[in-house]
C-alpha positions as semicolon CSV with decimal commas, in nm:
position;residue;x (nm);y (nm);z (nm)
1;M;1,999;-1,420;0,764
2;S;1,773;-1,569;1,027
3;A;1,492;-1,381;1,203
4;P;1,600;-1,219;1,530
5;S;1,459;-1,360;1,848
6;F;1,314;-1,174;2,143
7;A;1,458;-1,184;2,489
8;H;1,137;-1,291;2,655
9;V;1,123;-1,121;2,993
10;G;0,765;-1,176;3,076
11;S;0,425;-1,105;2,934
12;T;0,184;-0,829;3,026
13;T;-0,192;-0,782;3,048
14;I;-0,168;-0,412;2,957
15;P;-0,255;-0,445;2,582
16;A;-0,563;-0,656;2,669
17;R;-0,665;-0,407;2,943
18;L;-0,643;-0,115;2,699
19;D;-0,837;-0,298;2,428
20;R;-1,120;-0,400;2,656
21;L;-1,197;-0,044;2,772
22;P;-1,538;0,098;2,668
23;W;-1,525;0,419;2,471
24;S;-1,514;0,711;2,711
25;R;-1,456;1,082;2,751
26;W;-1,084;1,001;2,813
27;H;-1,064;0,852;2,458
28;W;-1,239;1,157;2,312
29;R;-0,982;1,383;2,481
30;V;-0,692;1,187;2,342
31;V;-0,836;1,169;1,992
32;I;-0,907;1,539;1,983
33;A;-0,574;1,646;2,134
34;L;-0,367;1,426;1,894
35;G;-0,592;1,411;1,590
36;V;-0,585;1,786;1,557
37;A;-0,246;1,745;1,391
38;W;-0,433;1,666;1,075
39;V;-0,635;1,984;1,118
40;L;-0,310;2,172;1,117
41;D;-0,187;1,991;0,803
42;G;-0,514;2,061;0,630
43;L;-0,488;2,428;0,735
44;E;-0,138;2,450;0,592
45;V;-0,210;2,278;0,262
46;T;-0,526;2,476;0,204
47;L;-0,372;2,810;0,287
48;V;-0,094;2,751;0,034
49;G;-0,343;2,617;-0,222
50;S;-0,580;2,907;-0,176
51;L;-0,297;3,160;-0,162
52;G;-0,114;3,027;-0,470
53;S;-0,253;3,272;-0,714
54;V;-0,244;3,553;-0,450
55;L;0,133;3,514;-0,408
56;E;0,177;3,571;-0,779
57;R;0,047;3,930;-0,740
58;S;0,292;4,216;-0,752
59;D;0,165;4,360;-0,418
60;T;0,248;4,032;-0,240
61;L;0,561;3,827;-0,325
62;G;0,534;3,831;-0,703
63;L;0,593;3,460;-0,753
64;D;0,544;3,278;-1,083
65;A;0,351;2,952;-1,126
66;A;0,666;2,743;-1,104
67;Q;0,765;2,906;-0,773
68;V;0,418;2,840;-0,635
69;G;0,466;2,480;-0,732
70;W;0,805;2,473;-0,561
71;T;0,662;2,599;-0,233
72;G;0,427;2,305;-0,230
73;S;0,701;2,060;-0,324
74;L;0,945;2,192;-0,065
75;Y;0,676;2,163;0,205
76;I;0,636;1,799;0,100
77;A;1,009;1,748;0,096
78;G;1,019;1,878;0,454
79;T;0,746;1,639;0,561
80;V;0,942;1,348;0,413
81;L;1,261;1,439;0,591
82;G;1,074;1,519;0,911
83;A;0,897;1,179;0,908
84;L;1,227;0,994;0,871
85;L;1,412;1,199;1,128
86;F;1,141;1,215;1,396
87;G;1,003;0,869;1,324
88;R;1,318;0,706;1,455
89;L;1,322;0,942;1,750
90;T;0,956;0,858;1,822
91;D;1,051;0,492;1,866
92;R;1,359;0,585;2,072
93;L;1,240;0,877;2,292
94;G;0,869;0,820;2,312
95;R;0,544;0,920;2,147
96;K;0,469;1,214;2,380
97;R;0,809;1,386;2,364
98;L;0,797;1,387;1,989
99;F;0,440;1,497;1,938
100;M;0,514;1,793;2,162
101;L;0,842;1,875;1,989
102;T;0,712;1,846;1,636
103;L;0,407;2,069;1,712
104;A;0,642;2,336;1,858
105;L;0,858;2,322;1,537
106;Y;0,547;2,359;1,323
107;M;0,433;2,659;1,531
108;A;0,764;2,843;1,502
109;A;0,791;2,786;1,125
110;T;0,433;2,890;1,054
111;L;0,485;3,207;1,253
112;A;0,802;3,285;1,054
113;T;0,615;3,228;0,719
114;A;0,396;3,526;0,795
115;F;0,703;3,754;0,776
116;A;0,845;3,625;0,448
117;Q;0,966;3,888;0,209
118;D;1,080;3,684;-0,087
119;F;1,058;3,343;-0,241
120;L;1,372;3,203;-0,079
121;F;1,259;3,283;0,279
122;L;0,912;3,159;0,207
123;A;1,047;2,834;0,062
124;L;1,268;2,781;0,369
125;C;0,976;2,839;0,607
126;R;0,758;2,598;0,413
127;F;1,030;2,335;0,426
128;V;1,070;2,371;0,803
129;T;0,692;2,365;0,855
130;G;0,693;2,040;0,666
131;L;0,953;1,899;0,900
132;G;0,721;1,952;1,194
133;I;0,415;1,805;1,019
134;G;0,603;1,501;0,890
135;G;0,725;1,424;1,244
136;E;0,363;1,461;1,362
137;Y;0,246;1,178;1,137
138;A;0,473;0,916;1,293
139;A;0,426;1,023;1,655
140;I;0,053;1,070;1,634
141;N;-0,046;0,756;1,436
142;S;0,166;0,546;1,670
143;A;0,018;0,691;1,984
144;I;-0,345;0,679;1,868
145;D;-0,330;0,314;1,752
146;E;-0,166;0,215;2,078
147;L;-0,424;0,382;2,291
148;V;-0,752;0,310;2,103
149;P;-0,937;-0,022;2,156
150;A;-0,886;-0,273;1,876
151;R;-1,255;-0,311;1,803
152;V;-1,286;0,051;1,683
153;R;-0,927;0,119;1,567
154;G;-1,023;0,134;1,198
155;R;-1,303;0,387;1,211
156;V;-1,123;0,604;1,465
157;N;-0,804;0,616;1,258
158;L;-0,993;0,700;0,940
159;I;-1,203;0,973;1,105
160;I;-0,896;1,127;1,258
161;N;-0,719;1,133;0,928
162;A;-1,025;1,290;0,770
163;S;-0,998;1,579;1,015
164;F;-0,738;1,710;0,767
165;W;-1,037;1,840;0,579
166;I;-1,171;2,028;0,878
167;G;-0,846;2,216;0,865
168;A;-0,886;2,253;0,490
169;A;-1,235;2,410;0,539
170;L;-1,087;2,634;0,818
171;G;-0,805;2,744;0,587
172;A;-1,052;2,811;0,304
173;G;-1,275;3,017;0,539
174;L;-0,982;3,217;0,674
175;S;-0,854;3,298;0,328
176;L;-1,203;3,382;0,198
177;V;-1,264;3,636;0,479
178;I;-0,915;3,776;0,529
179;L;-0,832;3,813;0,159
180;D;-1,156;4,003;0,094
181;P;-1,058;4,361;-0,009
182;R;-1,306;4,489;0,247
183;V;-1,123;4,316;0,527
184;L;-0,743;4,297;0,487
185;G;-0,699;4,223;0,118
186;A;-0,430;4,025;-0,050
187;A;-0,125;4,231;0,055
188;L;-0,172;4,179;0,432
189;G;-0,434;3,902;0,440
190;W;-0,206;3,616;0,337
191;R;0,030;3,701;0,628
192;A;-0,255;3,711;0,875
193;C;-0,361;3,361;0,765
194;F;-0,029;3,217;0,877
195;L;-0,030;3,413;1,198
196;L;-0,368;3,264;1,290
197;G;-0,230;2,918;1,213
198;A;0,051;2,968;1,465
199;V;-0,200;3,084;1,727
200;L;-0,403;2,768;1,676
201;A;-0,087;2,559;1,728
202;V;-0,025;2,728;2,058
203;A;-0,376;2,634;2,185
204;I;-0,321;2,272;2,073
205;L;0,014;2,254;2,251
206;L;-0,155;2,350;2,578
207;V;-0,418;2,079;2,540
208;R;-0,179;1,809;2,437
209;R;0,030;1,835;2,754
210;H;-0,232;1,615;2,931
211;V;-0,208;1,316;2,694
212;P;-0,004;1,031;2,858
213;E;0,280;0,841;2,703
214;S;0,183;0,519;2,531
215;P;0,188;0,231;2,785
216;R;0,291;-0,002;2,500
217;W;0,597;0,215;2,431
218;L;0,680;0,223;2,797
219;L;0,669;-0,151;2,815
220;M;0,881;-0,181;2,507
221;H;1,156;0,017;2,680
222;G;1,130;-0,163;3,015
223;H;0,935;0,110;3,209
224;H;0,703;-0,144;3,364
225;E;0,595;0,051;3,671
226;K;0,529;0,366;3,474
227;A;0,327;0,171;3,217
228;E;0,121;0,017;3,497
229;Q;0,064;0,360;3,661
230;V;-0,053;0,508;3,327
231;V;-0,302;0,227;3,264
232;R;-0,438;0,239;3,621
233;E;-0,500;0,610;3,582
234;I;-0,680;0,552;3,246
235;E;-0,890;0,272;3,397
236;T;-0,980;0,493;3,697
237;Q;-1,113;0,768;3,465
238;V;-1,299;0,525;3,242
239;A;-1,454;0,341;3,543
240;A;-1,571;0,670;3,694
241;E;-1,778;0,721;3,378
242;H;-1,891;0,363;3,302
243;G;-1,871;0,180;3,630
244;P;-1,688;-0,156;3,681
245;L;-1,481;-0,246;3,377
246;P;-1,514;-0,577;3,193
247;A;-1,240;-0,832;3,258
248;P;-0,963;-0,826;2,998
249;L;-0,912;-1,122;2,762
250;P;-0,641;-1,370;2,863
251;A;-0,298;-1,205;2,842
252;D;-0,101;-1,249;2,518
253;T;0,211;-1,435;2,606
254;S;0,375;-1,396;2,261
255;P;0,708;-1,219;2,238
256;A;0,523;-0,933;2,068
257;A;0,353;-0,870;2,400
258;S;0,668;-0,904;2,607
259;T;0,812;-0,622;2,803
260;G;1,149;-0,457;2,779
261;T;1,236;-0,572;2,423
262;G;1,356;-0,230;2,306
263;M;1,383;-0,106;1,948
264;L;1,470;-0,302;1,638
265;P;1,809;-0,212;1,493
266;W;1,827;-0,099;1,130
267;R;1,934;-0,442;1,000
268;E;1,652;-0,615;1,166
269;M;1,401;-0,355;1,040
270;A;1,519;-0,421;0,686
271;Q;1,467;-0,797;0,753
272;V;1,108;-0,727;0,864
273;L;1,023;-0,499;0,565
274;L;1,206;-0,680;0,290
275;H;1,174;-1,039;0,397
276;R;0,916;-1,127;0,670
277;Y;0,654;-0,866;0,557
278;R;0,768;-0,784;0,204
279;Q;0,418;-0,823;0,056
280;R;0,276;-0,585;0,316
281;S;0,563;-0,346;0,242
282;L;0,491;-0,338;-0,132
283;M;0,120;-0,289;-0,071
284;V;0,161;-0,004;0,177
285;A;0,417;0,163;-0,051
286;L;0,181;0,154;-0,346
287;M;-0,111;0,284;-0,132
288;M;0,096;0,570;-0,002
289;V;0,236;0,672;-0,343
290;A;-0,110;0,668;-0,502
291;Q;-0,287;0,870;-0,235
292;A;-0,001;1,122;-0,211
293;F;0,009;1,178;-0,584
294;V;-0,364;1,216;-0,625
295;Y;-0,406;1,454;-0,330
296;N;-0,102;1,670;-0,391
297;A;-0,147;1,683;-0,770
298;I;-0,501;1,809;-0,737
299;F;-0,513;2,007;-0,419
300;F;-0,180;2,198;-0,431
301;T;-0,271;2,325;-0,783
302;Y;-0,649;2,360;-0,747
303;A;-0,633;2,739;-0,715
304;L;-0,426;2,764;-1,034
305;V;-0,676;2,552;-1,228
306;L;-0,964;2,764;-1,105
307;T;-0,798;3,097;-1,197
308;R;-0,636;2,981;-1,523
309;F;-0,911;2,770;-1,682
310;F;-1,225;2,908;-1,521
311;Q;-1,128;3,274;-1,452
312;V;-1,227;3,252;-1,082
313;P;-1,113;3,568;-0,896
314;D;-0,831;3,520;-0,649
315;H;-1,043;3,610;-0,347
316;R;-1,323;3,365;-0,450
317;V;-1,109;3,059;-0,489
318;A;-1,179;2,939;-0,134
319;L;-1,551;2,906;-0,207
320;Y;-1,477;2,610;-0,429
321;I;-1,274;2,438;-0,162
322;F;-1,575;2,392;0,070
323;P;-1,755;2,124;-0,137
324;F;-1,417;1,956;-0,196
325;A;-1,353;1,953;0,180
326;L;-1,709;1,841;0,261
327;G;-1,672;1,524;0,053
328;N;-1,340;1,446;0,217
329;V;-1,479;1,480;0,567
330;L;-1,798;1,286;0,502
331;G;-1,631;0,990;0,334
332;P;-1,451;0,846;0,637
333;L;-1,741;0,941;0,865
334;V;-1,983;0,742;0,658
335;L;-1,757;0,459;0,545
336;G;-1,524;0,429;0,845
337;H;-1,719;0,174;1,044
338;L;-1,723;-0,059;0,741
339;F;-1,343;-0,101;0,775
340;D;-1,415;-0,266;1,116
341;S;-1,725;-0,463;1,003
342;I;-1,688;-0,566;0,637
343;G;-1,315;-0,564;0,691
344;R;-0,989;-0,401;0,579
345;R;-0,916;-0,597;0,264
346;R;-1,253;-0,543;0,091
347;M;-1,291;-0,176;0,195
348;I;-0,936;-0,075;0,108
349;A;-0,956;-0,233;-0,234
350;A;-1,302;-0,093;-0,300
351;T;-1,220;0,266;-0,207
352;Y;-0,898;0,273;-0,412
353;L;-1,060;0,118;-0,720
354;L;-1,364;0,353;-0,706
355;S;-1,132;0,652;-0,652
356;G;-0,934;0,564;-0,961
357;A;-1,244;0,522;-1,173
358;G;-1,392;0,852;-1,051
359;L;-1,071;1,041;-1,112
360;A;-1,041;0,903;-1,463
361;A;-1,401;1,007;-1,541
362;T;-1,338;1,357;-1,403
363;A;-1,019;1,390;-1,610
364;W;-1,207;1,301;-1,926
365;A;-1,487;1,554;-1,854
366;F;-1,237;1,824;-1,777
367;Q;-1,042;1,785;-2,100
368;A;-1,371;1,767;-2,298
369;G;-1,474;2,105;-2,160
370;L;-1,786;1,967;-2,002
371;L;-1,727;2,117;-1,658
372;D;-1,739;2,470;-1,524
373;A;-1,581;2,572;-1,194
374;L;-1,876;2,450;-0,987
375;G;-1,909;2,130;-1,184
376;L;-1,541;2,054;-1,126
377;A;-1,582;2,122;-0,755
378;L;-1,878;1,886;-0,732
379;C;-1,690;1,614;-0,923
380;W;-1,399;1,641;-0,687
381;S;-1,638;1,632;-0,387
382;A;-1,783;1,300;-0,511
383;V;-1,444;1,148;-0,602
384;F;-1,281;1,246;-0,274
385;F;-1,574;1,119;-0,067
386;V;-1,435;0,782;-0,149
387;A;-1,067;0,878;-0,200
388;S;-1,051;1,029;0,152
389;A;-1,138;0,692;0,303
390;A;-0,883;0,527;0,076
391;A;-0,604;0,770;0,170
392;S;-0,689;0,740;0,544
393;S;-0,675;0,360;0,514
394;A;-0,314;0,393;0,384
395;Y;-0,209;0,557;0,709
396;L;-0,415;0,309;0,910
397;T;-0,246;0,014;0,731
398;A;0,104;0,152;0,773
399;S;0,042;0,203;1,142
400;E;-0,098;-0,143;1,232
401;V;0,062;-0,413;1,010
402;F;0,423;-0,382;1,136
403;P;0,566;-0,471;1,484
404;L;0,544;-0,234;1,775
405;R;0,918;-0,213;1,810
406;M;0,944;-0,032;1,474
407;R;0,590;0,109;1,432
408;A;0,673;0,483;1,421
409;M;0,968;0,419;1,192
410;A;0,758;0,205;0,957
411;I;0,499;0,480;0,935
412;S;0,776;0,722;0,858
413;I;0,945;0,509;0,591
414;F;0,621;0,452;0,396
415;Y;0,501;0,804;0,442
416;A;0,843;0,921;0,302
417;I;0,819;0,677;0,015
418;G;0,469;0,775;-0,079
419;T;0,505;1,147;-0,023
420;G;0,856;1,164;-0,166
421;V;0,755;0,992;-0,490
422;G;0,392;1,102;-0,525
423;G;0,374;1,418;-0,317
424;F;0,697;1,591;-0,428
425;I;0,660;1,518;-0,800
426;A;0,284;1,591;-0,824
427;P;0,274;1,966;-0,758
428;L;0,570;2,029;-0,980
429;L;0,432;1,815;-1,261
430;L;0,082;1,963;-1,244
431;G;0,216;2,316;-1,202
432;W;0,413;2,270;-1,523
433;L;0,116;2,121;-1,706
434;I;-0,116;2,404;-1,592
435;A;0,135;2,663;-1,702
436;S;0,113;2,521;-2,055
437;G;-0,255;2,625;-2,063
438;D;-0,346;2,293;-2,229
439;R;-0,650;2,114;-2,082
440;H;-0,542;1,786;-2,236
441;A;-0,204;1,803;-2,065
442;V;-0,363;1,869;-1,726
443;A;-0,616;1,584;-1,778
444;A;-0,320;1,357;-1,852
445;G;-0,179;1,442;-1,516
446;Y;-0,508;1,355;-1,350
447;A;-0,523;1,026;-1,550
448;L;-0,181;0,929;-1,414
449;G;-0,318;0,963;-1,059
450;A;-0,609;0,747;-1,158
451;C;-0,383;0,475;-1,282
452;L;-0,188;0,474;-0,957
453;A;-0,507;0,448;-0,752
454;L;-0,630;0,156;-0,960
455;L;-0,296;-0,023;-0,920
456;A;-0,298;0,026;-0,543
457;G;-0,658;-0,109;-0,521
458;A;-0,563;-0,419;-0,716
459;C;-0,261;-0,477;-0,487
460;A;-0,473;-0,430;-0,174
461;L;-0,728;-0,685;-0,299
462;R;-0,455;-0,938;-0,308
463;W;-0,235;-0,853;-0,008
464;A;-0,426;-0,640;0,240
465;V;-0,420;-0,769;0,597
466;D;-0,748;-0,867;0,774
467;A;-0,656;-0,657;1,080
468;E;-1,007;-0,565;1,187
469;R;-1,084;-0,613;1,558
470;R;-0,740;-0,774;1,621
471;T;-0,487;-0,655;1,872
472;L;-0,177;-0,478;1,737
473;E;0,038;-0,755;1,892
474;D;-0,156;-1,018;1,696
475;V;-0,153;-0,834;1,365
476;A;0,226;-0,805;1,350
477;E;0,464;-1,027;1,546
478;W;0,835;-1,060;1,494
479;K;0,978;-1,379;1,637
480;D;1,145;-1,702;1,546
C-alpha cells in the first residue's frame, strides 16, 4: 500500500505567523481557559481517591474495597471510550465545539454523582464523567499545541498537564474541610464535594467561550477566510501589548502546511501509525501505558493504603495528598524548560528512568516496613516530582509527533491504549492486593509499575523525536 498524497491547494503563512508571536496575555488566557481541564481531572481523581474509604462507611454508600476499585476503573473506562469517540469528532467538527461539549458532559455527570444512592448509580455517573474528561484530553491537547509558539511548546504543555495536581490539591482541601465532622461530616460531605466540582465546571464553561477555533484546523477543512480572520484578531491583541510584531519565517510550502486537505480516513491513519511512524507509535504507546499504570495504581488506591496499613483516619487522608500533589506540580515547573533546551529525547528518557528507579526503591522500603504514613507521602512526593514531568511528556509527545490531519485522533488512540491497559487494570489490581493485607503483595504491584517506567524510558532513549523548537508541520509530515 503506497502512502497517500495530498491535494496541494496552496501553502499558508498562518503556522509561521502563530509560531513567531511573542508570549502575551492572549496566550495566558488561552492556556488558563483550556488547561483547566486538567484541574478538573485532578479534582475528580482526588475526590474519589480521598473518598474511597469514606464510601465504605455504612452512613454513606457502604461500598467494599473491590467496589471502590471498580468506581476508579469505570471512570478510566469512560475516559478511554470518551477519548476515542470525541477524538474523531474533534478532528471532524473542530477543537472548540468539542472542548465545550465535553466540559458540559463532565459538568452534568459530576452533578449527578452528588445524588447517587447506591453503587450502580455511582458507577454509572463515574463512567459518564470519564467520557467527558477523555474527550477533553484530545480536544485540549490539540488546540493548545496548535495555538502555542513552537519555541515554548514543550514547557507550556508540561506545565498545563501538571495543573492536574492543582486540582488534586483542591480536591484534597475540599475533602479535608468538608468531611470534617465539625463541618458536614462524611454522610453529607462527600456529596458536597461533587456539587462544588460541578459549580467549578460552570465557571470554566463561561471563560472558555472566548477561546477561538484553531486556525490550523480551519485551514485543514478549507475555511481559509475564517482562519485568516482568527489570526489577524490574535495578532492585533498581541501587537497591542508588544508593539510591532516580528516578521514570520518563510512560509512552509510542504503539503503538511497546505490548506483544505481535510481529515485522514481510517485506512490512511493505520498506514501512518503502523507503517510510516511505527517506531513513534510503539514509543508513545509504552509511555502512555507506563504513566497510566503508575499513576492510577498509586493514586486511586492511596487512601486505602493509608487507612489499611497506617491506620490514618478517614477525614485525615487528604493531609497526605498535599505533599504528593506538591511534588507533581513542581516537577514540570522546574524541569519543563529543559524539554525545550536540552531536548525531548534526553529529558523524556531521563524522567522515565529516574521515575522507575525511585518507584522501585519506594516499593522496597514499603514492604520492608521502613516507612510510616508521612515517610510514604514524602517518598511519593520525590518520585512524582520526576514522574509528573515524564507523564506530561507522554501527552506532549502524542500531541506533536503525528500529522495535523489526525492529531486529535492520535492523542485519543494512544490515550486509550495507555489508559485502557495501564489505567483500567491498575486500580483493580492494587485494590485486590491491598484487600489481601499483605505488604509484599502491594509492593509487587508497585514494582510492576517501576518496570513499565524503566521500559518506556529505554524505548524513548532510542526512538524519541527531537521535536524541540520545531513547527508542528515540520515534526510530522505525511506525503509521498
